Backbone as a printed PyTorch tensor [residue, N CA C, xyz], in Angstrom:
tensor([[[ -1.4230, -42.3790, -32.9660],
         [ -2.1790, -42.0230, -34.1250],
         [ -3.5890, -42.5260, -33.9210]],

        [[ -3.4930, -44.0290, -34.1670],
         [ -5.1620, -44.1950, -33.8060],
         [ -5.6570, -44.0380, -32.8690]],

        [[ -5.6500, -43.4680, -32.2580],
         [ -6.4600, -42.5620, -31.7550],
         [ -6.6840, -41.5720, -32.5560]],

        [[ -6.6830, -40.4600, -33.4020],
         [ -6.8340, -39.8560, -34.3980],
         [ -7.4830, -41.1790, -35.3590]],

        [[ -7.4380, -41.3960, -36.3750],
         [ -7.8860, -42.2390, -36.8830],
         [ -9.2480, -42.4440, -36.0450]],

        [[ -9.4370, -42.9090, -34.9160],
         [-10.7800, -43.8860, -34.6320],
         [-11.5770, -42.5170, -34.9530]],

        [[-10.8950, -41.5560, -34.7150],
         [-12.2440, -39.4250, -34.8330],
         [-12.3220, -39.7560, -36.1620]],

        [[-11.3900, -39.6030, -37.6950],
         [-11.4690, -40.2650, -38.2070],
         [-12.8530, -40.3560, -39.0920]],

        [[-12.9330, -41.3630, -38.4320],
         [-13.1430, -42.9830, -38.4200],
         [-14.6250, -42.3970, -38.6820]],

        [[-14.7580, -41.5280, -37.1770],
         [-16.3690, -41.5250, -36.9460],
         [-17.4980, -40.2020, -37.9630]],

        [[-16.2670, -39.1240, -37.8840],
         [-16.5400, -37.9510, -39.1580],
         [-16.5080, -38.9370, -40.2310]],

        [[-16.0560, -39.9500, -40.6700],
         [-16.5950, -40.3550, -42.2590],
         [-18.0380, -40.8950, -41.9630]],

        [[-17.6080, -41.8500, -40.4590],
         [-19.2900, -42.1290, -40.7500],
         [-20.3320, -41.8130, -40.3010]],

        [[-20.0080, -40.1330, -39.5380],
         [-21.3580, -39.3750, -40.0340],
         [-21.9640, -38.6180, -41.5170]],

        [[-20.5040, -38.5340, -42.2300],
         [-20.6410, -38.0460, -43.1340],
         [-21.4920, -38.3540, -44.0790]],

        [[-21.2430, -39.2940, -44.2900],
         [-22.2560, -40.8800, -44.8780],
         [-23.5180, -40.7190, -44.6740]],

        [[-23.3720, -40.4510, -43.3890],
         [-25.1980, -41.0210, -43.3600],
         [-26.1380, -39.8850, -43.4880]],

        [[-24.9820, -38.9750, -42.7920],
         [-25.7130, -37.4470, -43.0930],
         [-26.4450, -37.1780, -43.9370]],

        [[-25.0600, -37.8970, -45.4520],
         [-25.4140, -38.0420, -47.2100],
         [-26.3660, -38.0770, -47.7050]],

        [[-26.4470, -39.5190, -46.7480],
         [-27.3030, -40.4060, -47.1620],
         [-28.9740, -39.7840, -46.9170]],

        [[-28.8190, -40.0970, -45.6970],
         [-29.9340, -39.7780, -44.8790],
         [-30.4530, -37.8510, -45.7670]],

        [[-30.1010, -36.9940, -45.9790],
         [-30.3410, -35.9100, -46.7140],
         [-30.6300, -35.5380, -48.0190]],

        [[-30.4380, -37.1120, -48.5110],
         [-31.1020, -37.4130, -50.0440],
         [-32.0050, -38.0130, -49.9280]],

        [[-33.1670, -37.7440, -48.7120],
         [-34.2510, -39.0190, -48.7640],
         [-33.7080, -40.3710, -47.7070]],

        [[-32.8710, -40.6340, -48.0290],
         [-32.1880, -42.7470, -48.1580],
         [-32.5080, -42.4600, -49.6020]],

        [[-32.3100, -41.9400, -50.9750],
         [-32.5420, -42.5850, -52.2920],
         [-31.2310, -42.9780, -52.8240]],

        [[-30.4200, -42.8690, -52.6270],
         [-29.1300, -42.8010, -52.9650],
         [-27.8020, -43.5160, -52.0230]],

        [[-28.0520, -45.4100, -52.2840],
         [-27.0060, -45.1280, -51.7130],
         [-25.6070, -45.1600, -51.7640]],

        [[-24.6780, -44.7470, -52.4360],
         [-23.7990, -44.0710, -53.0800],
         [-23.2810, -43.2630, -51.9460]],

        [[-24.7550, -42.5730, -51.3150],
         [-23.5690, -41.4360, -50.3680],
         [-22.8820, -42.4820, -49.1030]],

        [[-23.4110, -43.3540, -49.0010],
         [-22.3810, -44.0770, -47.7260],
         [-21.1580, -44.8050, -47.8820]],

        [[-20.8660, -44.0060, -49.4510],
         [-19.5990, -44.4580, -49.6480],
         [-18.9850, -44.1670, -48.2710]],

        [[-18.7930, -42.9280, -47.8540],
         [-18.1780, -42.3700, -46.8870],
         [-18.0400, -43.3910, -45.2680]],

        [[-18.8940, -43.2520, -45.5930],
         [-19.6510, -44.4520, -44.4020],
         [-18.3990, -45.7100, -44.3150]],

        [[-18.6940, -46.0050, -45.5610],
         [-17.3270, -47.4820, -45.8270],
         [-15.7540, -47.1810, -45.9140]],

        [[-15.6250, -46.1580, -46.1690],
         [-14.0940, -45.0240, -45.7010],
         [-13.8900, -45.4590, -44.3330]],

        [[-14.8840, -45.0880, -43.5990],
         [-15.0020, -44.3960, -42.4910],
         [-15.2680, -46.4000, -41.1600]],

        [[-15.8840, -46.7600, -41.8100],
         [-15.8130, -48.1330, -41.2830],
         [-14.6920, -48.7430, -41.3960]],

        [[-14.0490, -49.0050, -42.1630],
         [-12.6740, -49.4440, -42.8070],
         [-11.3620, -49.0710, -42.4140]],

        [[-11.1830, -47.1320, -41.3760],
         [-10.4610, -46.9640, -40.6470],
         [-10.9320, -47.2460, -39.3080]],

        [[-11.5000, -46.8700, -38.7600],
         [-12.5960, -47.6760, -37.5300],
         [-11.9980, -49.2150, -37.1330]],

        [[-11.9840, -50.1650, -37.6330],
         [-11.7840, -51.5240, -38.0340],
         [-10.2050, -51.3530, -37.7820]],

        [[ -9.2730, -50.9890, -38.3790],
         [ -8.2560, -51.0730, -38.7130],
         [ -7.0080, -49.7310, -37.6280]],

        [[ -8.3620, -49.1530, -36.9890],
         [ -7.9770, -47.9280, -36.5270],
         [ -7.9530, -48.7800, -34.8930]],

        [[ -8.7080, -49.8550, -34.5650],
         [ -9.3210, -50.8980, -33.6040],
         [ -8.1710, -51.5120, -32.8780]],

        [[ -7.6540, -52.3180, -34.9890],
         [ -6.3820, -53.0520, -34.5960],
         [ -5.1270, -52.3490, -34.4510]],

        [[ -4.9560, -51.3460, -34.6040],
         [ -3.3790, -50.6600, -34.7650],
         [ -3.1630, -50.4430, -33.4320]],

        [[ -4.0950, -50.2720, -32.6600],
         [ -3.9520, -49.8140, -30.5820],
         [ -3.9000, -51.2200, -30.7740]],

        [[ -2.2770, -51.5250, -29.9110],
         [ -1.3850, -52.0070, -30.0390],
         [ -0.8790, -51.8660, -29.0240]],

        [[ -0.0120, -52.7200, -28.3540],
         [  1.0950, -52.5430, -27.4960],
         [  2.7960, -52.7350, -28.5830]],

        [[  2.2940, -53.6530, -29.6630],
         [  3.3130, -54.4230, -30.4070],
         [  3.9130, -53.5240, -31.2860]],

        [[  5.0370, -52.7100, -31.5390],
         [  4.9540, -51.5670, -31.7330],
         [  5.3590, -52.0510, -34.0680]],

        [[  4.8740, -53.0680, -33.6760],
         [  5.2900, -53.5900, -35.8900],
         [  3.8500, -54.2600, -35.9190]],

        [[  2.7960, -54.6070, -35.0390],
         [  1.8760, -54.8530, -35.4110],
         [  0.8600, -53.2400, -35.2380]],

        [[  1.3730, -52.2590, -35.0100],
         [  1.0390, -50.6610, -34.7460],
         [  1.5790, -49.9650, -36.4280]],

        [[  2.7200, -50.9050, -36.5330],
         [  2.8350, -49.5440, -37.6260],
         [  2.4540, -49.9140, -38.6920]],

        [[  2.0490, -52.2030, -38.6780],
         [  1.4370, -52.4350, -39.9350],
         [ -0.3870, -51.9030, -40.3920]],

        [[ -1.0610, -51.8530, -39.1710],
         [ -2.1390, -51.2780, -39.1580],
         [ -2.7940, -49.2700, -39.7300]],

        [[ -1.5120, -49.0790, -39.2110],
         [ -1.6550, -47.5430, -39.4620],
         [ -1.5240, -47.1260, -40.8010]],

        [[ -0.4640, -48.3880, -41.4650],
         [ -0.2080, -47.8060, -42.3910],
         [ -1.3790, -48.6490, -43.7110]],

        [[ -1.6260, -49.5490, -43.2930],
         [ -2.8340, -49.5750, -43.9280],
         [ -4.0580, -48.7210, -44.2610]],

        [[ -4.4860, -48.7460, -43.2800],
         [ -4.8820, -46.8510, -42.7570],
         [ -5.0430, -45.7400, -43.6020]],

        [[ -3.6400, -45.7140, -43.4360],
         [ -3.0790, -44.4320, -44.3810],
         [ -3.4720, -44.4480, -45.8580]],

        [[ -3.0610, -46.2400, -46.6880],
         [ -2.8830, -47.1810, -47.6460],
         [ -4.6420, -46.7860, -48.3500]],

        [[ -6.1860, -46.7020, -46.9610],
         [ -7.0940, -46.4320, -47.1450],
         [ -7.5540, -45.4410, -47.1940]],

        [[ -6.5790, -44.2010, -46.5850],
         [ -7.5310, -42.9870, -46.9690],
         [ -7.0670, -41.7700, -48.4450]],

        [[ -5.7040, -42.7170, -48.6080],
         [ -5.7010, -42.8360, -49.6840],
         [ -6.2500, -42.7330, -50.6240]],

        [[ -6.3090, -44.3710, -50.8120],
         [ -7.0750, -44.0730, -51.3250],
         [ -8.4060, -43.9820, -51.5880]],

        [[ -9.2000, -43.4640, -50.9150],
         [-10.4610, -42.7640, -50.7240],
         [-10.5160, -40.7330, -51.1640]],

        [[ -8.9590, -40.5130, -50.4140],
         [ -9.1000, -39.2540, -51.1560],
         [ -8.3600, -39.1580, -52.5230]],

        [[ -8.3210, -39.8920, -52.7630],
         [ -7.9470, -39.9710, -54.7420],
         [ -9.9410, -40.2400, -55.1530]],

        [[-10.1700, -41.6960, -54.7260],
         [-11.1290, -41.5560, -55.4670],
         [-12.3560, -40.7240, -55.1130]],

        [[-12.6230, -39.5620, -53.8310],
         [-13.1470, -39.0630, -53.4180],
         [-12.8810, -37.5690, -54.9240]],

        [[-11.9390, -36.3650, -54.8610],
         [-10.9390, -36.4080, -56.4970],
         [-11.6770, -36.1540, -57.6960]],

        [[-11.2510, -37.3270, -58.2770],
         [-11.8290, -38.0330, -59.0690],
         [-13.4180, -37.6480, -60.1060]],

        [[-13.7660, -38.5790, -58.1140],
         [-15.3860, -37.6790, -58.5620],
         [-15.5030, -36.7150, -58.8730]],

        [[-15.5360, -35.9440, -58.2930],
         [-15.8130, -34.8910, -58.2150],
         [-15.1390, -34.3290, -59.0850]],

        [[-14.0410, -34.4640, -60.1230],
         [-13.7800, -33.8200, -60.9570],
         [-14.3200, -34.2520, -62.2310]],

        [[-14.9170, -35.7930, -62.5700],
         [-16.1470, -36.5980, -63.5610],
         [-17.5850, -35.7050, -63.3200]],

        [[-18.0340, -35.4940, -62.0480],
         [-19.3470, -34.6970, -61.9920],
         [-19.1510, -32.8230, -61.9150]],

        [[-18.2640, -32.3480, -62.1040],
         [-17.6920, -31.0670, -63.3170],
         [-17.2730, -31.1730, -64.2030]],

        [[-17.1260, -32.2620, -64.7520],
         [-17.1890, -33.0110, -66.4420],
         [-18.4750, -33.0220, -66.4640]],

        [[-19.5690, -33.6960, -66.1300],
         [-20.2040, -34.5830, -66.4190],
         [-21.3530, -32.8620, -66.6120]],

        [[-20.9960, -32.3660, -65.7210],
         [-21.9110, -30.9190, -65.8810],
         [-21.4240, -29.9490, -67.0000]],

        [[-20.2030, -29.8390, -67.2180],
         [-20.5100, -28.3920, -68.5900],
         [-19.9460, -29.2790, -69.8270]],

        [[-19.7740, -30.5710, -69.7880],
         [-19.9240, -30.9670, -71.3790],
         [-21.3880, -30.4440, -72.1540]],

        [[-20.8560, -30.1310, -73.4960],
         [-21.4740, -29.4580, -74.1350],
         [-22.2480, -30.4700, -75.5300]],

        [[-23.4950, -30.5090, -75.9790],
         [-24.4850, -31.8720, -76.7300],
         [-23.9390, -30.8600, -78.3860]],

        [[-24.1030, -31.6110, -79.1580],
         [-23.6130, -30.8360, -80.6180],
         [-24.6270, -29.9430, -80.6190]],

        [[-25.8130, -30.5190, -80.1920],
         [-27.2030, -29.4190, -80.9110],
         [-27.8910, -29.1680, -79.9250]],

        [[-27.9510, -29.3800, -78.4530],
         [-28.6740, -28.7720, -76.8810],
         [-27.5860, -27.8320, -76.3500]],

        [[-26.4630, -27.8680, -77.0030],
         [-25.9710, -26.4560, -76.2400],
         [-24.9240, -26.9220, -74.5320]],

        [[-24.9490, -26.2950, -74.2560],
         [-24.5960, -26.8130, -72.1940],
         [-25.2660, -27.4750, -72.0220]],

        [[-25.4190, -28.5530, -70.8850],
         [-25.4670, -28.7650, -70.7470],
         [-25.8560, -28.1040, -69.2460]],

        [[-27.2670, -27.7460, -68.4590],
         [-27.3270, -26.4630, -67.7780],
         [-28.8050, -27.1630, -66.5810]],

        [[-28.1380, -28.7100, -66.1110],
         [-29.3390, -29.8000, -65.2230],
         [-28.1180, -29.3270, -64.4650]],

        [[-28.8930, -28.6990, -62.7140],
         [-28.3070, -28.9220, -61.3140],
         [-27.3580, -29.5690, -60.8680]],

        [[-26.5540, -29.4160, -60.3970],
         [-25.7960, -30.3880, -59.9170],
         [-26.2680, -30.5550, -58.6500]],

        [[-25.9740, -31.8990, -58.0430],
         [-26.8240, -32.1300, -57.0120],
         [-25.2300, -31.6470, -55.0920]],

        [[-26.2560, -30.8830, -54.7510],
         [-25.0720, -30.0600, -53.6980],
         [-25.3740, -30.6600, -52.5970]],

        [[-25.7850, -31.7460, -52.1440],
         [-25.3860, -32.2660, -50.9770],
         [-24.4330, -33.2950, -51.7430]],

        [[-24.5270, -34.1610, -52.8750],
         [-23.4250, -35.0100, -53.0910],
         [-22.3800, -34.3040, -53.3380]],

        [[-22.2590, -33.4400, -53.7390],
         [-20.7580, -32.3280, -54.2290],
         [-20.5600, -32.3260, -52.6840]],

        [[-21.5370, -31.6420, -52.2850],
         [-20.2000, -31.2960, -50.6530],
         [-20.4130, -32.3710, -50.1410]],

        [[-20.8230, -33.9850, -49.8840],
         [-20.0330, -35.0690, -49.0100],
         [-19.1520, -35.7520, -49.6890]],

        [[-18.2640, -35.0710, -51.2100],
         [-17.8170, -35.4970, -51.6980],
         [-16.4420, -34.7400, -50.8670]],

        [[-16.3330, -33.3620, -51.5210],
         [-15.2460, -32.1020, -50.9710],
         [-15.0140, -32.6990, -49.5090]],

        [[-15.7270, -32.5900, -48.9730],
         [-16.3410, -33.0580, -47.8970],
         [-14.7480, -34.6800, -47.2840]],

        [[-15.4000, -35.0330, -47.6510],
         [-14.5780, -35.9910, -47.5790],
         [-13.4430, -36.5450, -48.1740]],

        [[-13.0890, -35.4250, -49.4490],
         [-11.4420, -36.0880, -50.2130],
         [-10.7950, -34.2680, -49.0180]],

        [[-11.6740, -33.5130, -48.7480],
         [-10.6490, -33.4270, -47.1950],
         [-10.1200, -33.3480, -46.2140]],

        [[-11.4340, -33.7960, -45.1610],
         [-11.2920, -34.6950, -44.5480],
         [ -9.9750, -35.9230, -44.9150]],

        [[-10.0050, -36.8270, -45.0470],
         [ -9.1320, -37.5240, -46.0700],
         [ -7.7870, -37.3470, -45.6730]],

        [[ -8.0390, -35.8210, -46.4440],
         [ -6.4890, -35.0310, -47.5620],
         [ -5.3930, -34.4530, -45.8200]],

        [[ -6.5340, -34.4540, -45.1410],
         [ -6.1920, -33.8150, -43.4720],
         [ -5.2750, -35.0710, -42.7740]],

        [[ -6.0450, -36.1940, -43.5430],
         [ -5.6100, -37.4740, -42.3600],
         [ -4.9370, -38.4600, -42.7230]],

        [[ -4.8220, -38.1180, -44.8610],
         [ -3.2820, -38.8680, -44.7620],
         [ -1.8300, -37.8020, -44.4200]],

        [[ -2.2530, -36.8290, -44.1620],
         [ -1.4370, -35.4200, -43.4720],
         [  0.0810, -35.4950, -42.6420]],

        [[ -1.4240, -36.1360, -41.4340],
         [ -1.5640, -36.9770, -40.0360],
         [ -0.1460, -37.5240, -40.1690]],

        [[ -1.7210, -38.1640, -41.2750],
         [ -0.3110, -39.2550, -40.8630],
         [  1.6870, -39.7200, -41.8210]],

        [[  1.5850, -38.4610, -42.0850],
         [  3.0910, -38.5390, -42.7890],
         [  4.0200, -37.4830, -41.5620]],

        [[  2.8010, -37.2410, -41.4520],
         [  4.2670, -36.6300, -40.4990],
         [  3.7710, -37.1590, -39.3100]],

        [[  3.8110, -38.1770, -38.5510],
         [  3.5230, -38.6940, -37.8370],
         [  4.1780, -39.7800, -37.6690]],

        [[  4.6280, -40.5730, -39.1500],
         [  5.4460, -41.2490, -39.7470],
         [  6.8080, -41.0530, -40.1880]],

        [[  6.9120, -39.8020, -39.9870],
         [  8.0490, -39.0450, -40.4510],
         [  8.9130, -38.3130, -38.9450]],

        [[  7.6780, -37.8430, -37.8530],
         [  8.3030, -37.6660, -36.6470],
         [  9.1020, -38.9580, -35.7530]],

        [[  8.1300, -40.2550, -35.9730],
         [  8.5450, -41.6090, -35.6620],
         [  9.8740, -42.1700, -36.3540]],

        [[ 10.1560, -42.0220, -37.6890],
         [ 11.0770, -42.4890, -38.0350],
         [ 12.9820, -41.8270, -37.2650]],

        [[ 12.4560, -40.3200, -37.3860],
         [ 13.2690, -38.8940, -36.7970],
         [ 13.7890, -39.7520, -35.3470]],

        [[ 12.0450, -39.9050, -35.0810],
         [ 12.8410, -40.3180, -33.0620],
         [ 13.3450, -41.7460, -33.0280]],

        [[ 13.4250, -42.9230, -33.9190],
         [ 14.5010, -43.1410, -32.9530],
         [ 15.8130, -43.8220, -34.2680]],

        [[ 15.9270, -42.5100, -35.0390],
         [ 16.6030, -42.6220, -35.4250],
         [ 18.2190, -41.4430, -34.4870]],

        [[ 17.3450, -41.1880, -32.5760],
         [ 18.3410, -39.7370, -32.8630],
         [ 19.0090, -40.9830, -31.5740]]])
C-alpha cells in the first residue's frame, strides 16, 4: 500500500502544479493539493520499511492525511457553492462566474483522496483478516 501512496502523492502534486500554472501562477492556494501530495509522499517513503510496526504507523498517518484532505476539499467545494449562490438583500442573487479551474481542482482532490482512503481502509481490513487466519 505504500507504493500506492506514492502514486497518489505524484497525482496530487501534479494536480496542484497544474492548477497553479492553469491560473497563471497568480493563486498560491492552487498549490494546496501539492502540499498534501508532498506529505503523502514523505510518509509513503517512510512506510516502505521491513518493520511491520513502522509500516503500520506511517500508513495510518497517511490515511489520516488523506481523510483530512478529503474533508477539507469537500468543505471548500460546499463553501464555494454557498458563496456563489448567496442572495444579497438589494442586489439579487450573485451571478459572479465560478472559477472553473479552482472548482475542478477541489473536486479532483476530493475524488483522489476519497479513492485513496477507501483503498487504505480496504487494505487495513484485509491485513487484519489475514492476521486472524
